[in-house]
C-alpha positions in Angstrom: 24.5 -0.4 38.6 20.6 -2.0 37.7 20.5 -4.0 35.0 18.5 -2.8 32.1 15.2 -4.1 30.4 14.0 -3.0 26.9 10.1 -3.4 26.8 8.1 -3.7 23.9 5.4 -1.2 24.5 1.9 -0.5 23.6 0.5 1.7 26.5 -2.3 -0.8 26.6 -3.4 -2.5 29.9 -1.0 -5.6 29.3 2.4 -3.6 28.7 1.6 -1.3 31.6 1.2 -4.2 34.0 4.5 -5.8 33.0 6.4 -2.4 33.8 5.7 -2.6 37.9 6.1 -6.4 37.3 9.2 -6.4 35.8 10.8 -3.6 38.6 9.4 -6.1 41.2 10.4 -9.6 39.8 13.7 -8.4 38.3 15.0 -5.2 40.3 15.9 -3.9 36.7 15.4 -0.2 34.8 12.6 -0.7 32.2 13.3 1.6 29.3 9.9 1.4 27.1 10.2 1.5 23.5 7.1 2.1 21.0 7.8 1.0 17.5 5.3 2.9 14.9 4.5 0.9 12.1 1.5 2.9 11.3 -0.8 2.3 13.9 -3.0 5.2 15.0 -1.8 6.3 18.3 -1.1 9.0 20.3 2.7 8.5 21.1 2.8 11.9 23.6 0.2 10.3 25.7 1.9 7.1 25.5 5.0 8.2 26.6 3.4 10.0 29.8 1.7 6.8 30.7 4.9 5.2 30.4 6.8 7.4 32.9 3.7 7.4 35.6 3.8 3.7 35.7 7.5 3.4 36.3 9.5 3.3 33.1 13.0 5.0 33.3 13.1 5.9 29.8 11.2 6.0 26.8 11.6 5.8 23.0 9.2 6.1 20.1 10.6 5.2 16.8 8.8 5.5 13.6 9.5 2.6 11.3 6.6 2.7 9.0 8.2 3.5 5.6 11.2 0.9 6.4 8.6 -1.3 7.2 6.7 -0.7 3.9 9.9 -0.8 1.9 12.0 -3.5 3.5 9.5 -5.9 4.8 5.9 -5.3 2.8 7.4 -5.0 -0.6 9.9 -7.8 -0.3 6.9 -10.0 0.5 4.8 -8.2 -2.0 7.3 -9.4 -4.6 7.1 -12.9 -3.6 3.6 -13.1 -3.4 3.8 -14.0 0.4 0.2 -15.1 1.0 -0.1 -17.6 4.0 -2.5 -20.3 3.4 -3.6 -19.0 0.0 -5.5 -16.1 2.1 -3.6 -14.0 4.8 -1.7 -11.6 3.8 0.8 -11.5 6.9 0.5 -8.2 7.9 1.1 -9.0 11.5 3.9 -11.4 11.0 6.0 -9.0 8.4 5.6 -6.4 11.2 7.3 -8.5 13.9 10.9 -8.1 12.5 10.8 -4.4 12.2 9.7 -4.0 15.7 12.1 -6.8 17.1 14.8 -5.2 15.1 14.1 -2.0 16.6 14.0 -3.5 20.0 17.5 -4.6 19.4 19.1 -1.3 18.4 18.1 0.2 21.5 18.9 -2.7 23.7 22.5 -2.7 22.0 22.4 1.2 22.7 21.6 0.9 26.3 23.5 -1.7 26.7 20.3 -3.9 28.5 20.5 -7.3 29.2 16.9 -8.0 28.6 14.4 -7.7 26.0 10.4 -8.2 27.4 7.7 -8.4 25.3 3.5 -8.9 26.1 2.9 -11.8 23.8 1.2 -14.7 25.1 2.4 -18.5 25.6 -0.4 -19.2 22.6 0.3 -17.2 20.3 2.7 -16.8 17.1 4.2 -13.5 18.2 6.0 -14.8 21.2 8.0 -17.1 18.5 8.5 -14.3 16.0 10.1 -11.7 18.6 12.2 -14.2 20.4 13.7 -15.7 17.2 14.2 -12.4 15.9 16.3 -11.5 18.9 18.0 -15.0 18.7 19.4 -14.0 15.3 20.0 -10.4 15.4 21.8 -10.5 18.9 21.9 -13.8 21.0 23.3 -12.6 23.9 20.1 -10.8 24.8 18.3 -12.5 27.1 14.3 -12.8 26.7 11.7 -11.8 29.6 8.2 -13.0 28.4 5.8 -11.9 31.5 2.5 -14.1 30.3 4.6 -17.4 30.6 5.7 -16.5 34.1 3.3 -14.4 36.4 0.0 -15.9 37.8 -2.0 -13.0 36.4 -4.9 -14.1 34.3 -7.6 -11.7 33.7 -8.3 -7.7 33.3 -9.6 -7.6 36.5 -6.3 -8.6 38.1 -4.4 -6.8 36.0 -6.2 -3.6 36.9 -6.0 -5.3 40.7 -2.4 -5.5 40.6 -1.8 -1.8 39.5 -4.1 -0.2 42.1 -1.8 -2.1 44.8 1.4 -0.1 43.4 -1.0 3.1 43.6 -1.6 3.1 40.0 -5.1 4.1 39.4 -4.6 5.5 35.4 -7.5 5.1 33.3 -7.7 2.3 30.5 -10.0 2.8 28.1 -13.0 -0.1 28.2 -11.3 -2.5 25.9 -12.8 -3.8 22.8 -14.0 -7.6 23.2 -11.6 -8.3 20.6 -8.2 -8.6 20.6 -6.8 -6.3 17.6 -3.2 -5.8 15.5 -3.2 -2.5 13.6 -0.2 -1.1 11.4 -0.3 0.7 7.8 -0.7 -2.7 6.2 -3.9 -4.0 8.1 -5.7 -4.3 11.1 -6.7 -8.0 12.7 -9.5 -9.1 15.0 -9.6 -12.0 17.2 -11.2 -13.4 20.4 -15.0 -12.9 21.7 -17.5 -14.1 19.3 -15.1 -15.1 16.2 -13.8 -18.0 18.5 -16.8 -20.1 17.0 -16.5 -20.8 13.4 -20.1 -21.1 13.2 -20.8 -17.7 14.1 -20.9 -15.4 11.3 -18.9 -12.3 11.9 -20.6 -9.0 13.3 -19.3 -6.7 11.1 -20.5 -3.4 11.8 -19.2 -4.2 15.3 -15.9 -5.1 14.0 -14.7 -3.5 11.1 -12.5 -0.1 11.5 -11.6 0.7 8.1 -13.4 -1.1 5.5 -17.2 -0.6 4.8 -19.2 -3.6 4.2 -20.3 -4.5 0.9 -24.2 -3.4 1.9 -22.7 0.3 3.0 -20.1 0.5 -0.3 -21.3 3.2 -3.2 -23.4 1.9 -5.9 -20.9 3.2 -8.2 -17.6 1.6 -8.7 -14.4 3.6 -9.3 -11.6 2.6 -11.5 -7.7 3.1 -10.3 -4.5 2.8 -12.1 -1.3 1.5 -10.7 2.2 1.6 -12.1 4.8 -0.6 -11.0 8.8 -0.4 -11.6 10.3 -3.9 -11.2 7.6 -5.3 -8.8 7.4 -2.0 -6.7 4.5 0.4 -6.9 5.4 3.9 -7.5 2.5 5.7 -8.9 -1.3 5.6 -8.1 -3.5 7.3 -10.7 -0.3 8.9 -12.6 1.0 10.3 -9.2 4.4 9.6 -8.0 4.4 8.5 -4.2 6.0 7.0 -1.5 5.1 3.3 -0.6 3.7 4.5 2.7 1.5 7.2 1.1 0.6 4.6 -1.9 -0.6 2.0 0.6 -2.9 4.6 2.7 -4.5 6.3 -0.3 -5.4 2.6 -1.5 -6.4 1.8 2.2 -9.0 5.0 2.3 -9.9 3.8 -1.7 -10.2 -0.1 -1.1 -11.5 0.5 2.0 -14.4 2.8 0.9 -15.5 -0.3 -1.5 -15.4 -3.0 0.8 -12.3 -4.2 -0.6 -9.8 -7.0 1.6 -12.4 -8.6 4.3 -11.2 -11.8 5.4 -12.3 -14.4 7.7 -10.3 -16.9 8.1 -9.6 -20.0 10.4 -5.4 -20.5 10.2 -2.9 -23.1 11.6 -0.9 -21.3 14.3 2.4 -22.0 14.4 2.0 -23.6 18.0 0.0 -26.2 16.7 -3.9 -24.9 17.2 -6.2 -23.5 14.8 -7.2 -19.8 15.4 -10.0 -17.3 13.6 -9.7 -14.1 12.8 -11.0 -11.3 10.7 -8.4 -8.7 8.6 -8.9 -5.8 6.9 -6.3 -5.3 4.5 -7.6 -3.1 1.8 -5.0 -1.5 0.3 -2.9 -4.6 0.4 -5.5 -6.4 -1.1 -5.3 -4.2 -4.4 -1.3 -4.4 -4.7 -1.6 -7.8 -4.3 -3.9 -8.2 -7.1 -2.8 -5.9 -9.1 0.8 -7.1 -8.9 0.0 -10.6 -9.8 -1.7 -9.7 -12.6 1.2 -8.0 -14.1 3.0 -11.0 -13.4 1.5 -12.8 -15.9 2.0 -11.0 -18.6 5.8 -10.4 -17.7 6.8 -13.4 -16.1 7.7 -16.6 -18.4 5.6 -20.1 -18.0 8.6 -21.8 -16.0 9.5 -19.0 -13.9 6.1 -18.4 -12.4 5.1 -22.1 -11.8 8.1 -22.1 -9.8 7.4 -18.8 -8.0 4.2 -19.9 -7.0 5.6 -23.2 -5.4 8.3 -21.3 -3.6 6.1 -18.4 -2.6 4.3 -20.8 -0.2 7.7 -21.7 1.3 8.2 -17.9 2.0 5.2 -17.3 3.3 5.4 -19.8 5.9 9.0 -18.4 6.7 7.4 -15.4 7.4 4.4 -16.6 9.5 6.5 -18.6 11.5 9.1 -15.7 12.2 12.1 -16.7 10.3 12.4 -13.6 8.8 16.2 -13.2 9.4 17.1 -16.5 8.0 19.5 -17.7 5.0 16.7 -19.4 3.5 14.3 -16.2 3.7 17.3 -13.8 2.4 17.5 -16.5 -0.3 14.1 -16.7 -1.5 14.3 -12.7 -1.3 16.8 -12.6 -4.0 15.2 -15.1 -6.2 12.2 -12.5 -5.7 14.7 -9.3 -6.4 15.4 -11.7 -9.7 12.1 -12.4 -11.2 11.0 -8.8 -10.9 13.7 -7.6 -13.1 11.1 -7.0 -16.0 7.9 -6.7 -14.0 7.1 -3.5 -15.0 3.9 -1.4 -16.5 0.3 -0.5 -15.5 -2.5 -2.0 -14.2 -6.2 -0.9 -14.2 -8.8 -2.3 -12.1 -12.4 -1.4 -11.4 -13.3 -1.3 -7.5 -16.9 -2.3 -6.9 -18.5 -3.6 -3.7 -15.7 -6.0 -2.6 -14.8 -7.0 -5.8 -12.0 -6.0 -8.3 -12.1 -6.3 -11.8 -9.3 -6.5 -14.0 -9.6 -3.4 -16.7 -6.6 -3.5 -18.4 -2.7 -4.3 -18.1 0.4 -3.4 -20.2 4.3 -3.3 -20.0 6.8 -2.8 -22.1 8.2 -6.5 -21.3 4.9 -8.3 -21.8 5.3 -11.8 -23.1 1.9 -11.8 -24.7 2.5 -11.6 -28.2 -0.9 -11.1 -30.4 1.0 -12.0 -33.7 1.6 -15.5 -31.8 -1.2 -15.9 -30.2 -3.7 -14.7 -32.9 -6.5 -16.7 -34.1 -6.3 -15.2 -37.4 -3.5 -16.0 -40.2 0.0 -15.4 -39.2 3.4 -16.0 -40.7 5.2 -16.8 -37.7 3.7 -20.4 -36.5 3.5 -23.1 -38.8 0.5 -25.0 -37.5 2.0 -28.2 -38.7 5.0 -28.2 -36.5 2.6 -29.1 -34.0 2.3 -32.6 -35.0 5.8 -33.5 -34.4 5.7 -31.9 -31.1 2.6 -33.8 -30.2 4.1 -37.1 -31.2 7.0 -36.6 -29.1 5.6 -35.1 -26.1 3.1 -38.0 -26.3 5.7 -40.6 -26.6 6.0 -41.7 -23.6 2.1 -42.2 -23.2 2.3 -44.3 -26.4 5.0 -46.7 -25.7 3.4 -47.4 -22.1 0.0 -48.0 -23.9 1.6 -50.4 -26.2 3.8 -52.4 -23.4 0.5 -52.8 -21.4 -1.7 -54.2 -24.2 -2.9 -57.6 -23.4 -0.9 -60.8 -24.5 -2.2 -62.9 -26.9 -1.0 -66.5 -25.7 -0.8 -69.2 -28.5 -3.3 -72.1 -27.9 
């Protein structure tokens, strides 16, 4: 009986070449698995292609809602933003994809999981750390780290040698990754940071600022315990909220990001990201937290969110530390409930009001008018004690006058 390999399959040229290559080099059955995390794809066409190329079995698994509820929203609650810019759209999707691959591998009693990530990127680490965490008995095959194929032309030639002449659409000059939360663009002219992105050729979801409407639009988001539950007073699922915000935000040019980031493997890379709905959600959530979190918790959360973001970016979703930080995030969100109103206008998000039944902002305490809850004379004693270390240090450092 032949061993089985579960392949993370997309239907593109790269993973299509991997199917016959695996059969040639490992003499195994290849099971192609597509994990739907909200990308726009004709999955029936992908299935037909997989069988024509030589897959013994095909799975298309919809994990969109799980991706949003169990990966995106925990990251939202922790304010996970890598290097203060990247909203982790690709990094968050890899663990849910890996989990699905492992589930199929266990079901099929497969010995291997294969992926089409290159040896230069982050995804190879994210996939493989996930497999090691979920089932360390499964072995990994990464063809791009093994084979001699170096170009699209060589991939096509390899397929033709096998008698496979399926049409593959002309490849965009950009390398793209899409899910319900974002779409990324890398390569081609973006590899030179001095080049201004040609947004008319790059953008798929989002208007440029120039093409955005001349009239702004107000939206209202309602959160319960840090999770968005309503958009413009309509109760929706997590994926529905993100999908609608993608359209609204994309119309107004929200969420376009041009970034040079530090990859896990040690090099810098430049990419353009479109995250219209996610950008709005993170902005609204942060503004609501300003009302609901006490100062010490808010400041500590800012520090821990950086560590959380690095864990996600580096493929460590299934670690004890990530779970512990998520538990911290859950506790901080207990009272992050309320409404946020935002005006969207030509790439800008303008806060138009925020309210919560658990708001820690008190007009009676913070008012500049007369009040009965704060004795301003108390400030003198506080300042004396708060400044005591400074006063003692200054006194000790005063120059000593020596007797002549």
